[in-house]
Backbone as CSV, one residue per row, in Angstrom:
resi,resn,N_x,N_y,N_z,CA_x,CA_y,CA_z,C_x,C_y,C_z
1,MET,130.062,108.762,142.983,130.016,109.409,141.686,131.345,109.260,140.968
2,ALA,132.457,109.504,141.657,133.772,109.401,141.034,134.034,107.978,140.566
3,GLU,133.618,106.998,141.333,133.823,105.591,140.959,133.060,105.254,139.686
4,ASN,131.809,105.737,139.574,131.008,105.493,138.371,131.665,106.120,137.151
5,LYS,132.187,107.316,137.301,132.848,108.000,136.190,134.090,107.231,135.769
6,LYS,134.860,106.743,136.724,136.071,105.977,136.432,135.732,104.702,135.662
7,ASN,134.713,103.970,136.114,134.293,102.756,135.427,133.785,103.063,134.034
8,SER,133.056,104.149,133.885,132.514,104.545,132.597,133.632,104.818,131.597
9,LEU,134.667,105.507,132.040,135.795,105.817,131.158,136.532,104.555,130.744
10,SER,136.774,103.653,131.662,137.513,102.440,131.323,136.707,101.538,130.390
11,GLU,135.377,101.584,130.477,134.545,100.807,129.561,134.530,101.417,128.177
12,LYS,134.570,102.736,128.084,134.512,103.416,126.792,135.818,103.311,126.013
13,TRP,136.940,103.394,126.700,138.222,103.458,126.022,139.211,102.445,126.578
14,PRO,138.947,101.157,126.436,139.857,100.167,127.020,141.255,100.189,126.403
15,LYS,141.357,100.406,125.094,142.674,100.432,124.454,143.470,101.643,124.915
16,GLU,142.801,102.786,125.029,143.487,103.996,125.473,143.976,103.834,126.904
17,ARG,143.187,103.162,127.713,143.591,102.952,129.109,144.843,102.072,129.160
18,LYS,144.886,101.034,128.300,146.065,100.172,128.259,147.289,100.963,127.799
19,SER,147.112,101.810,126.789,148.262,102.551,126.273,148.754,103.594,127.264
20,MET,147.870,104.075,128.144,148.291,105.037,129.152,149.280,104.396,130.123
21,ARG,149.259,103.091,130.214,150.154,102.389,131.121,151.520,102.132,130.496
22,ALA,151.698,102.438,129.218,152.971,102.199,128.545,154.054,103.066,129.175
23,THR,155.250,102.535,129.222,156.389,103.240,129.797,157.459,103.393,128.731
24,GLN,157.939,104.601,128.573,159.003,104.825,127.600,160.303,104.257,128.150
25,VAL,161.020,103.526,127.307,162.287,102.921,127.693,163.374,103.543,126.813
26,ALA,164.434,104.019,127.425,165.542,104.632,126.691,166.741,103.700,126.720
27,PHE,167.486,103.701,125.629,168.676,102.867,125.508,169.881,103.750,125.224
28,ASP,170.977,103.488,125.907,172.235,104.138,125.561,172.796,103.364,124.378
29,ALA,172.841,104.013,123.228,173.241,103.335,122.000,174.612,103.821,121.552
30,ASN,175.356,102.912,120.932,176.603,103.370,120.328,176.257,104.053,119.009
31,GLU,177.204,104.727,118.430,176.956,105.514,117.228,176.452,104.654,116.071
32,CYS,177.020,103.474,115.911,176.622,102.582,114.826,175.150,102.188,114.961
33,MET,174.737,101.759,116.156,173.355,101.346,116.381,172.405,102.522,116.169
34,ASP,172.743,103.662,116.723,171.912,104.853,116.600,171.741,105.236,115.132
35,ASN,172.848,105.314,114.401,172.789,105.692,112.987,171.988,104.692,112.167
36,CYS,172.190,103.410,112.423,171.494,102.364,111.676,169.988,102.458,111.873
37,ILE,169.558,102.582,113.107,168.116,102.631,113.392,167.506,103.919,112.855
38,ARG,168.172,105.026,113.034,167.640,106.295,112.525,167.598,106.315,110.993
39,LYS,168.622,105.753,110.353,168.655,105.701,108.885,167.531,104.817,108.368
40,THR,167.353,103.655,109.001,166.267,102.756,108.610,164.923,103.467,108.757
41,ALA,164.737,104.157,109.870,163.488,104.882,110.112,163.268,105.932,109.028
42,TYR,164.300,106.688,108.716,164.194,107.739,107.700,163.830,107.141,106.343
43,GLU,164.539,106.090,105.958,164.309,105.479,104.649,162.917,104.878,104.514
44,ARG,162.357,104.395,105.628,161.026,103.778,105.596,159.907,104.747,105.974
45,GLY,160.267,105.981,106.296,159.252,106.953,106.705,158.606,106.586,108.026
46,MET,159.394,106.006,108.913,158.896,105.562,110.217,159.615,106.334,111.317
47,SER,159.120,106.178,112.520,159.836,106.726,113.672,160.866,105.694,114.118
48,ALA,161.890,106.150,114.803,162.894,105.227,115.344,162.221,104.252,116.314
49,SER,161.257,104.727,117.071,160.539,103.877,118.008,159.818,102.743,117.274
50,ASP,159.187,103.052,116.143,158.501,102.006,115.376,159.490,101.004,114.782
51,VAL,160.657,101.471,114.354,161.681,100.549,113.847,162.117,99.608,114.967
52,ILE,162.327,100.142,116.160,162.726,99.305,117.305,161.635,98.278,117.592
53,ARG,160.375,98.708,117.607,159.273,97.772,117.850,159.271,96.667,116.793
54,GLU,159.515,97.035,115.544,159.557,96.047,114.467,160.715,95.062,114.670
55,ILE,161.877,95.580,115.002,163.060,94.738,115.207,162.830,93.715,116.312
56,ILE,162.206,94.145,117.396,162.029,93.227,118.534,160.722,92.433,118.458
57,GLY,160.014,92.553,117.328,158.853,91.716,117.082,157.552,92.167,117.711
58,LEU,157.439,93.446,118.023,156.183,93.975,118.563,155.363,94.609,117.445
59,ASN,154.069,94.729,117.675,153.194,95.371,116.698,153.584,96.830,116.518
60,VAL,153.433,97.295,115.290,153.682,98.696,114.963,152.359,99.287,114.506
61,ASN,151.990,100.402,115.098,150.751,101.076,114.737,150.879,101.604,113.312
62,LYS,150.022,101.145,112.431,150.087,101.545,111.021,149.332,102.837,110.744
63,ALA,148.685,103.394,111.759,147.946,104.642,111.564,148.915,105.743,111.166
64,ILE,148.463,106.601,110.283,149.299,107.714,109.837,149.508,108.666,111.006
65,LYS,150.755,108.986,111.231,151.088,109.900,112.322,151.547,111.215,111.720
66,ARG,151.244,112.282,112.411,151.734,113.559,111.912,153.230,113.630,112.170
67,LYS,153.927,114.208,111.239,155.367,114.359,111.377,155.632,115.480,112.366
68,ARG,156.466,115.176,113.353,156.779,116.169,114.377,158.267,116.186,114.632
69,LEU,158.779,117.371,114.794,160.149,117.570,115.249,160.041,118.211,116.619
70,THR,160.929,117.827,117.509,160.865,118.401,118.849,162.229,118.954,119.251
71,VAL,162.185,119.933,120.104,163.379,120.493,120.721,162.968,120.979,122.109
72,SER,163.838,120.820,123.070,163.564,121.317,124.417,164.110,122.728,124.539
73,LEU,163.280,123.640,125.001,163.685,125.041,125.163,163.521,125.450,126.625
74,SER,164.587,125.983,127.189,164.531,126.492,128.561,164.025,127.932,128.530
75,GLU,163.781,128.469,129.690,163.368,129.877,129.774,164.451,130.779,129.171
76,ASP,165.726,130.443,129.435,166.836,131.214,128.844,166.814,131.132,127.321
77,ASP,166.514,129.940,126.791,166.420,129.781,125.338,165.334,130.689,124.764
78,TYR,164.182,130.717,125.433,163.101,131.581,124.962,163.530,133.048,124.968
79,GLU,164.260,133.443,126.005,164.737,134.835,126.074,165.704,135.141,124.936
80,LEU,166.636,134.212,124.675,167.586,134.411,123.580,166.869,134.469,122.227
81,LEU,165.892,133.608,122.042,165.163,133.598,120.776,164.295,134.846,120.624
82,ALA,163.717,135.315,121.718,162.938,136.559,121.655,163.827,137.709,121.206
83,LYS,165.053,137.769,121.722,166.002,138.805,121.295,166.381,138.607,119.832
84,LYS,166.667,137.377,119.455,167.046,137.072,118.064,165.968,137.542,117.094
85,TYR,164.704,137.313,117.447,163.595,137.667,116.573,163.079,139.087,116.841
86,ALA,163.818,139.853,117.629,163.518,141.261,117.920,162.127,141.452,118.534
87,LEU,161.772,140.562,119.448,160.503,140.696,120.149,160.717,141.564,121.386
88,LYS,159.746,142.380,121.712,159.870,143.257,122.875,159.797,142.484,124.182
89,ARG,159.070,141.367,124.171,158.970,140.515,125.354,158.862,139.071,124.883
90,VAL,159.087,138.144,125.789,158.998,136.726,125.453,157.529,136.365,125.238
91,ASN,157.251,135.853,124.063,155.924,135.361,123.717,156.157,133.956,123.154
92,LYS,155.937,132.932,123.987,156.306,131.564,123.619,155.617,131.089,122.346
93,SER,154.357,131.407,122.161,153.675,130.948,120.946,154.232,131.644,119.707
94,LEU,154.584,132.910,119.825,155.182,133.620,118.693,156.591,133.096,118.422
95,VAL,157.352,132.835,119.471,158.686,132.245,119.301,158.555,130.900,118.587
96,LYS,157.597,130.085,119.005,157.386,128.782,118.360,157.089,128.964,116.873
97,GLN,156.235,129.916,116.536,155.897,130.168,115.130,157.126,130.629,114.348
98,LEU,157.921,131.499,114.924,159.106,132.002,114.236,160.169,130.917,114.074
99,VAL,160.309,130.054,115.068,161.228,128.912,114.943,160.739,128.001,113.831
100,TYR,159.425,127.731,113.800,158.859,126.901,112.731,159.196,127.483,111.354
101,GLU,159.006,128.786,111.195,159.294,129.434,109.913,160.773,129.317,109.557
102,GLU,161.631,129.452,110.553,163.069,129.328,110.302,163.425,127.900,109.890
103,LEU,162.835,126.917,110.551,163.081,125.517,110.189,162.539,125.212,108.790
104,ARG,161.361,125.730,108.476,160.775,125.544,107.149,161.688,126.138,106.080
105,ASP,162.158,127.364,106.308,163.061,128.009,105.348,164.358,127.219,105.191
106,TYR,164.871,126.713,106.303,166.084,125.900,106.263,165.866,124.655,105.406
107,ALA,164.749,123.980,105.627,164.452,122.759,104.887,164.289,123.034,103.393
108,GLU,163.657,124.150,103.063,163.438,124.482,101.654,164.738,124.806,100.924
109,THR,165.729,125.315,101.640,166.993,125.666,100.996,168.065,124.610,101.162
110,ASN,167.803,123.558,101.935,168.797,122.513,102.177,168.240,121.117,101.885
111,VAL,167.419,121.010,100.849,166.839,119.710,100.501,167.948,118.775,100.068
112,PRO,167.977,117.552,100.679,169.052,116.611,100.309,168.923,116.113,98.879
């Protein structure tokens, strides 16, 4: 049964299966390279990853992607943010919403 299910999935989504095998590669960049690629990405409305793919001659997915900002938060960070936002206990989804609101307010008052 498990084998049939596995074959069924690979037949239905061959492209997704190929993309699942992709490996993220990180580069230690000097400041000039980092700034150049990030600036190019910003000016073209692309991700830095897509700019790198373009530079090295790989296909770039033209599908519209949702804009996302990320930050890594430790348990200590969540505790500090819960205190900052005067929460009685750590509520990660509420902290996320409050951080989003703070970032939105920041962006609205600091438009370049």
